[in-house]
C-alpha positions as a Markdown table, in Angstrom:
| # | Residue | x | y | z |
|---|---|---|---|---|
| 1 | Met | -76.1 | 64.7 | -75.2 |
| 2 | Leu | -74.7 | 66.9 | -72.9 |
| 3 | Pro | -71.0 | 68.3 | -73.5 |
| 4 | Asp | -68.0 | 66.8 | -72.0 |
| 5 | Thr | -67.1 | 69.7 | -69.8 |
| 6 | Val | -70.5 | 69.7 | -67.8 |
| 7 | Lys | -70.9 | 69.4 | -64.1 |
| 8 | Ile | -74.5 | 67.8 | -62.9 |
| 9 | Ala | -75.1 | 68.8 | -59.0 |
| 10 | Phe | -77.9 | 68.5 | -56.6 |
| 11 | Glu | -78.3 | 69.3 | -52.8 |
| 12 | Thr | -80.6 | 68.3 | -50.6 |
| 13 | Arg | -82.1 | 71.3 | -48.3 |
| 14 | Asn | -84.7 | 70.2 | -45.3 |
| 15 | Gln | -85.1 | 66.1 | -46.2 |
| 16 | Pro | -82.7 | 63.4 | -47.0 |
| 17 | Ala | -83.0 | 61.8 | -50.1 |
| 18 | Leu | -82.1 | 58.7 | -51.8 |
| 19 | Leu | -79.5 | 58.3 | -55.0 |
| 20 | Ile | -79.6 | 55.5 | -57.1 |
| 21 | Gly | -77.1 | 55.1 | -59.7 |
| 22 | Asp | -77.6 | 52.6 | -62.6 |
| 23 | Gly | -80.7 | 51.2 | -60.5 |
| 24 | Gln | -78.5 | 49.3 | -58.1 |
| 25 | Thr | -76.0 | 51.6 | -55.9 |
| 26 | Lys | -77.9 | 53.6 | -53.6 |
| 27 | Leu | -76.6 | 56.6 | -51.3 |
| 28 | Asn | -78.4 | 58.2 | -48.3 |
| 29 | Val | -77.7 | 61.7 | -48.5 |
| 30 | Ala | -78.6 | 63.6 | -46.0 |
| 31 | Pro | -79.7 | 67.5 | -45.5 |
| 32 | Gly | -77.1 | 69.9 | -46.8 |
| 33 | Glu | -75.2 | 67.6 | -48.8 |
| 34 | Arg | -74.2 | 68.4 | -52.4 |
| 35 | Ile | -73.8 | 65.8 | -54.8 |
| 36 | Val | -71.4 | 66.4 | -58.5 |
| 37 | Thr | -70.8 | 64.7 | -60.9 |
| 38 | Gln | -69.0 | 65.0 | -64.6 |
| 39 | Lys | -67.2 | 63.1 | -67.1 |
| 40 | Ala | -64.4 | 61.0 | -65.9 |
| 41 | Asp | -60.8 | 61.2 | -67.3 |
| 42 | Tyr | -61.1 | 57.4 | -68.4 |
| 43 | Thr | -63.7 | 54.8 | -69.8 |
| 44 | Ile | -64.0 | 51.6 | -68.2 |
| 45 | Gln | -64.7 | 48.3 | -69.6 |
| 46 | Ile | -67.2 | 45.6 | -69.5 |
| 47 | His | -66.7 | 42.6 | -70.5 |
| 48 | Gly | -64.2 | 43.2 | -72.8 |
| 49 | Lys | -66.0 | 46.2 | -74.3 |
| 50 | Ser | -66.2 | 49.6 | -73.4 |
| 51 | Phe | -69.3 | 51.3 | -71.9 |
| 52 | Leu | -70.3 | 53.1 | -74.5 |
| 53 | Gln | -70.2 | 50.3 | -77.2 |
| 54 | Thr | -72.1 | 48.1 | -74.3 |
| 55 | Leu | -75.2 | 50.8 | -74.4 |
| 56 | Arg | -74.9 | 50.9 | -77.9 |
| 57 | Asn | -75.7 | 47.1 | -78.2 |
| 58 | Lys | -78.2 | 47.1 | -75.9 |
| 59 | Phe | -80.1 | 49.9 | -77.1 |
| 60 | His | -79.2 | 49.4 | -80.7 |
| 61 | Trp | -77.5 | 52.4 | -81.2 |
| 62 | Gly | -75.5 | 53.0 | -84.4 |
| 63 | Gly | -72.3 | 53.8 | -84.4 |
């Protein structure tokens, strides 16, 4: 786990890249583009459950 304040970034250099989120969403990234992700100020609900609860159920995490 990372602290809530961490930002993850990557930047393409000489070749294009393909960013895939959650195995479904695909984004073409051109050379020189920079992608930054960080914790949102909100949580999402999936089928009436929080995203974290969905992960706990899928991966059999305690808590």
